[in-house]
C-alpha positions in Angstrom: 0.0 0.0 0.0 1.5 3.3 -1.0 2.6 5.7 1.8 0.5 8.9 2.1 2.2 12.0 0.9 4.1 13.9 3.6 3.4 17.5 4.5 6.4 18.9 2.6 5.3 17.1 -0.6 1.8 18.5 -0.2 3.1 22.0 0.4 5.3 21.8 -2.7 2.4 20.7 -4.9 0.1 23.5 -3.5 2.8 26.1 -4.1 3.5 24.8 -7.6 -0.1 24.6 -8.6 -1.1 28.1 -7.3 -0.6 30.2 -10.4 -2.5 27.9 -12.7 -5.3 27.2 -10.2 -5.8 30.9 -9.2 -5.7 31.9 -12.8 -8.4 29.4 -13.8 -10.6 30.4 -10.9 -10.2 34.0 -11.8 -11.4 33.2 -15.3 -14.4 31.4 -13.8 -15.5 34.0 -11.3 -13.8 37.2 -12.7 -13.2 38.3 -9.1 -9.7 38.4 -7.7 -10.8 38.1 -4.0 -13.2 35.2 -4.7 -10.6 33.4 -6.8 -8.0 33.6 -4.0 -10.5 32.6 -1.3 -11.6 29.6 -3.5 -8.0 28.5 -3.8 -7.4 28.8 -0.1 -10.4 26.7 0.6 -9.3 24.1 -1.9 -5.9 24.0 -0.2 -7.5 23.4 3.2 -9.4 20.5 1.8 -6.3 19.1 0.1 -4.4 19.1 3.4 -7.3 17.0 4.9 -8.0 14.8 1.9 -4.7 13.9 0.3 -3.1 12.1 3.3 -6.2 9.9 3.6 -7.2 9.3 -0.1 -3.8 9.8 -1.8 -2.7 12.6 -4.1 -4.7 13.4 -7.2 -3.2 12.7 -10.7 -3.1 16.4 -11.4 -2.9 18.7 -8.3 -3.9 21.9 -10.2 -7.0 20.3 -11.8 -8.1 19.0 -8.4 -7.6 22.4 -6.7 -9.5 24.2 -9.5 -12.4 21.8 -9.3 -12.7 21.8 -5.5 -12.1 25.5 -5.3 -14.7 26.3 -7.9 -17.4 24.1 -6.3 -16.6 25.4 -2.8 -17.0 29.0 -4.0 -20.3 28.1 -5.7 -21.6 26.4 -2.6 -20.6 29.4 -0.5 -22.4 31.8 -2.9 -25.5 29.6 -3.0 -25.6 29.7 0.8 -25.3 33.5 0.7 -28.0 33.6 -2.0 -26.1 36.1 -3.9 -24.8 34.1 -6.9 -26.6 34.7 -10.2 -26.2 32.7 -13.4 -25.4 29.4 -11.7 -24.3 26.5 -13.9 -26.8 23.7 -14.6 -27.6 21.6 -11.5 -26.3 18.5 -13.2 -22.9 20.1 -13.7 -22.4 21.2 -10.1 -24.1 18.3 -8.3 -22.4 15.3 -10.0 -18.9 15.6 -8.7 -17.8 12.0 -8.9 -14.8 11.4 -11.1 -14.7 14.9 -12.5 -10.9 15.2 -12.4 -10.3 13.7 -15.9 -12.9 16.0 -17.4 -11.3 19.0 -15.7 -7.9 18.1 -17.1 -9.4 18.0 -20.6 -11.1 21.4 -20.0 -7.9 22.9 -18.8 -6.1 21.8 -21.9 -8.9 23.2 -24.1 -8.9 26.5 -22.3 -5.2 27.0 -22.9 -4.0 27.5 -19.3 -1.0 29.5 -20.6 -3.4 32.4 -21.4 -4.9 32.0 -17.9 -1.6 32.5 -16.1 -0.5 35.3 -18.5 -3.9 37.0 -17.9 -3.4 36.6 -14.1 0.0 38.1 -14.2 -1.2 40.9 -16.5 -4.0 41.7 -14.0 -1.4 42.1 -11.3 0.6 44.4 -13.7 -2.3 46.6 -14.7 -0.9 50.0 -15.9 -3.2 51.9 -13.5 -1.2 50.4 -10.5 2.0 51.9 -9.3 5.0 49.6 -9.6 5.1 49.0 -5.8 1.5 47.8 -5.9 2.1 45.7 -9.0 4.9 43.8 -7.2 3.0 43.4 -3.9 -0.1 42.1 -5.7 1.9 39.7 -7.8 3.7 38.4 -4.8 0.4 37.9 -2.9 -1.8 36.5 -5.7 0.6 34.7 -8.0 3.4 33.6 -5.6 1.1 33.2 -2.5 3.5 35.0 -0.1 1.8 35.9 3.1 1.3 39.6 3.7 3.7 39.7 6.7 6.5 38.4 4.5 5.8 41.0 1.8 5.6 43.7 4.4 9.0 42.7 5.8 10.5 42.7 2.3 9.3 46.2 1.6 10.3 47.4 5.1 6.7 48.6 5.9 4.2 47.6 8.5 1.9 44.6 7.9 -1.2 46.8 8.1 0.2 49.3 5.6 1.0 46.4 3.2 -2.4 44.9 3.6 -3.9 48.3 2.8 -1.6 48.6 -0.3 -2.8 45.2 -1.6 -6.4 46.0 -0.8 -6.2 49.3 -2.8 -4.6 47.4 -5.7 -7.4 44.9 -5.8 -10.0 47.7 -5.6 -8.4 49.4 -8.6 -8.4 46.1 -10.5 -12.1 45.6 -9.7 -12.9 49.0 -11.1 -10.7 48.6 -14.2 -13.1 46.4 -16.1 -10.3 44.2 -17.5 -11.3 42.0 -20.4 -11.1 38.2 -19.8 -11.0 37.0 -23.4 -8.0 35.1 -24.7 -5.5 37.7 -25.8 -4.5 37.8 -29.5 -0.9 37.7 -30.6 -0.4 41.5 -30.4 -2.0 41.8 -26.9 -0.1 38.7 -25.7 3.2 40.3 -26.8 2.4 43.5 -25.0 1.4 41.6 -21.8 4.4 39.5 -22.0 6.7 42.5 -22.0 4.8 44.0 -19.0 5.0 40.8 -17.0 8.8 40.5 -17.8 9.3 44.0 -16.5 7.4 43.2 -13.3 9.4 40.1 -12.7 12.6 42.1 -13.1 11.3 44.7 -10.7 10.7 42.0 -8.1 14.3 40.8 -8.6 15.7 44.3 -8.2 13.7 44.8 -5.0 15.8 42.1 -3.4 19.0 42.6 -5.2 20.3 45.5 -3.1 19.9 43.8 0.2 23.2 42.9 1.9 21.6 40.2 4.1 21.0 37.1 2.0 18.6 35.7 4.6 16.3 38.7 4.8 12.8 38.6 3.4 13.8 41.4 0.9 16.8 39.5 -0.4 14.6 36.4 -0.9 12.6 38.3 -3.6 15.5 37.4 -6.0 14.6 33.8 -5.6 10.9 34.5 -6.1 11.6 36.5 -9.3 13.7 33.6 -10.6 10.8 31.2 -9.8 8.3 33.4 -11.7 10.7 33.5 -14.7 11.0 29.8 -14.7 7.2 29.6 -14.6 6.9 31.8 -17.6 9.6 29.9 -19.4 7.7 26.6 -18.9 4.7 28.3 -20.4 6.6 29.8 -23.3 9.7 27.6 -23.8 10.6 29.2 -27.1 10.6 32.8 -25.9 14.2 34.1 -26.2 13.6 37.2 -24.1 12.4 35.2 -21.2 15.4 33.0 -21.5 17.5 36.2 -21.5 15.7 37.6 -18.4 16.2 34.3 -16.5 19.8 34.1 -17.5 20.4 37.7 -16.5 18.9 37.2 -13.0 20.8 34.0 -12.5 24.1 35.7 -13.4 23.5 38.7 -11.2 22.3 36.4 -8.3 25.4 34.2 -8.8 27.5 37.0 -7.3 25.3 37.5 -4.3 27.9 36.2 -1.7 30.6 38.4 -3.1 28.7 41.6 -3.5 28.9 42.9 0.1 31.7 42.9 2.7 31.4 41.8 6.3 30.2 45.3 7.3 27.5 45.2 4.6 29.2 47.7 2.3 29.0 47.0 -1.5 32.0 45.4 -3.2 32.5 46.6 -6.8 32.6 43.9 -9.4 36.3 44.4 -10.1 37.1 43.8 -6.4 34.9 40.8 -5.8 36.3 37.4 -4.7 35.2 35.4 -7.8 35.7 32.1 -5.9 32.5 33.0 -4.1 30.4 33.2 -7.3 27.9 30.5 -7.7 29.2 28.4 -10.6 26.1 26.3 -10.9 23.9 29.4 -11.6 26.5 30.7 -14.0 26.6 27.4 -15.9 22.8 27.3 -16.2 22.7 30.9 -17.3 25.4 30.5 -20.0 23.7 27.5 -21.5 20.4 29.5 -21.5 22.0 32.5 -23.3 23.4 30.2 -25.9 20.0 28.7 -26.4 18.4 32.1 -26.7 20.9 33.3 -29.2 19.9 30.4 -31.6 16.6 32.2 -32.2 18.4 35.2 -33.7 15.9 37.6 -32.1 18.1 39.7 -29.8 16.4 41.9 -27.2 17.3 44.0 -24.2 17.3 41.1 -21.7 19.4 38.9 -23.9 21.9 41.6 -24.5 22.1 42.5 -20.8 22.6 38.8 -20.0 25.3 38.5 -22.6 27.1 41.5 -20.9 26.8 39.7 -17.5 28.1 36.5 -19.1 31.3 38.2 -20.3 32.0 39.2 -16.7 31.1 35.7 -15.5 33.5 34.0 -18.0 36.5 36.1 -16.9 38.3 34.2 -14.2 40.1 37.4 -13.2 39.1 41.0 -13.4 42.0 41.7 -15.8 40.7 38.9 -18.2 37.4 40.8 -18.8 36.6 41.3 -22.5 35.9 45.1 -22.2 35.8 45.5 -26.0 33.1 42.9 -26.3 31.2 44.5 -23.4 31.4 47.9 -25.1 30.0 46.4 -28.3 27.1 44.8 -26.5 26.3 48.1 -24.8 26.3 49.7 -28.2 23.7 47.1 -29.3 21.7 47.8 -26.1 21.7 51.5 -26.8 20.1 50.7 -30.2 17.5 48.3 -28.8 16.7 50.2 -25.6 18.4 53.7 -25.6 18.5 55.4 -22.2 20.9 57.6 -20.2 21.4 54.7 -17.8 22.6 52.4 -20.6 25.1 55.1 -21.7 26.3 55.5 -18.1 26.9 51.8 -17.9 28.7 51.8 -21.2 31.0 54.5 -19.9 32.6 52.0 -17.6 33.7 50.0 -20.6 35.0 53.1 -22.3 37.0 53.9 -19.1 38.6 50.5 -19.2 39.4 50.7 -22.9 40.3 54.4 -23.4 40.8 55.9 -19.9 38.8 58.0 -17.4 38.9 61.2 -19.5 37.1 59.6 -22.4 34.5 58.1 -20.0 34.0 61.5 -18.3 33.5 63.1 -21.7 30.9 60.5 -22.6 28.8 61.0 -19.5 28.9 64.8 -19.5 25.6 65.1 -21.5 24.0 62.9 -18.9 24.3 65.5 -16.1 20.8 66.8 -16.5 18.7 63.7 -17.1 20.6 61.7 -14.4 21.0 64.5 -11.8 18.8 62.6 -9.4 20.4 59.2 -10.0 22.8 57.9 -7.3 25.0 55.9 -9.6 25.6 58.8 -12.0 27.3 60.9 -9.3 29.1 57.8 -7.9 30.6 57.0 -11.4 31.4 60.6 -12.1 33.1 61.0 -8.7 35.2 57.9 -9.3 36.3 59.2 -12.8 37.1 62.6 -11.4 39.1 61.1 -8.6 41.2 59.0 -11.0 41.9 62.1 -13.0 43.1 63.9 -9.8 40.3 66.4 -9.8 39.6 65.8 -6.2 37.6 68.9 -5.4 35.1 68.1 -8.1 35.1 64.4 -7.0 34.2 65.4 -3.4 31.2 67.4 -4.7 30.1 64.4 -6.8 30.4 62.0 -3.9 28.6 64.3 -1.6 25.7 64.5 -4.1 25.8 60.7 -4.4 25.5 60.2 -0.6 22.4 62.5 -0.6 20.8 60.3 -3.3 21.8 56.9 -1.8 19.0 54.3 -1.9 20.3 52.2 1.0 22.7 52.8 3.9 25.1 50.4 2.3 25.4 52.6 -0.8 26.0 55.6 1.4 28.7 53.8 3.4 30.5 52.8 0.2 30.6 56.4 -1.2 31.5 57.7 2.3 34.7 55.6 2.1 35.7 57.4 -1.1 34.8 60.8 0.4 36.7 60.1 3.6 39.8 59.1 1.6 39.6 62.4 -0.3 39.1 64.4 2.9 42.2 62.7 4.3 44.2 63.6 1.2 43.0 67.2 1.5 44.3 67.5 5.0 47.7 66.4 3.8 47.8 69.2 1.2 46.6 67.3 -1.9 44.1 69.3 -4.1 
């Protein structure tokens, strides 16, 4: 007689099935709160039923069926549900799982999940609400964990999610299957949201904090999208980019929590398993010959990852890739990043000349003043460098960033007391 599934197995199946189940329930009820409540009720019943009766053949199908019927029963008791299905459909519940599997296939569950993600990424929502809603609805993270990741109170985060749901309810979002053009637009929005989730956790110096764990959640969401769209090269590029950036996580901060620049990192601390997976994925993406911003950024990160030592870095190749990125997604930030390659290839003066036109559009950007201060310092223009570093500290996003710049400023202040300009 087979052993009943253990709690960890059940939890893993519930987590893995959540996006598909909630997405299908949303299509049935067109109500985000009701879909989530139905899924939670199905999970409770799974925890009670599966150890006794054994796991279902398809966890997502079972959860959708049970959640849908539980929500219908609840609405019937409340006498508020209109347009109920035929009694024969909702009363005869024996052996309905095979039928549900067939219906899931016919309904194209990929569009369900894409629609669910797109609902969370509705353009009426601020980016912070998009991320919070996706983490709550798609990933199933409890509100206290999301609040801890964003460094806000649990009540404040609950209100943020509630407001996001209210906006969604008023937005009258269409639920039909998206066509090719709409799907491409939604795909780009979802990819941007996933990368925002990653960046929320990327700057945290403590790898065990709830905020830092958002990197893992973003990677999980990207893997989900790639399972749905296995031939999409930009999603391969995004996943590879995040894996490469996350591979350096143990080397990016010192013991005091101050950032360690890429050139100064201990490369033996880089996660070679993540790097190997990312490099293979980039190679696979490039076979499609459809380069996009995420693929190019991943290729840049790959050149850094392939260099065993800082001095082995292919800066010429990185510069060429940044030139390609400027063509695909031009922005002052891309040019600022490219200036580092120009500095390595042609010196600090050339790099400083390149970023001079960026002074106005990036005046409120921490990294612009940090890079500019570094270049000025290398050119011996210490007084100007001090001004740039002071401005950078004022714009620092985290205490760790401020501490890192303060080290440069303190060094310059020490030199000034010894008579250097």
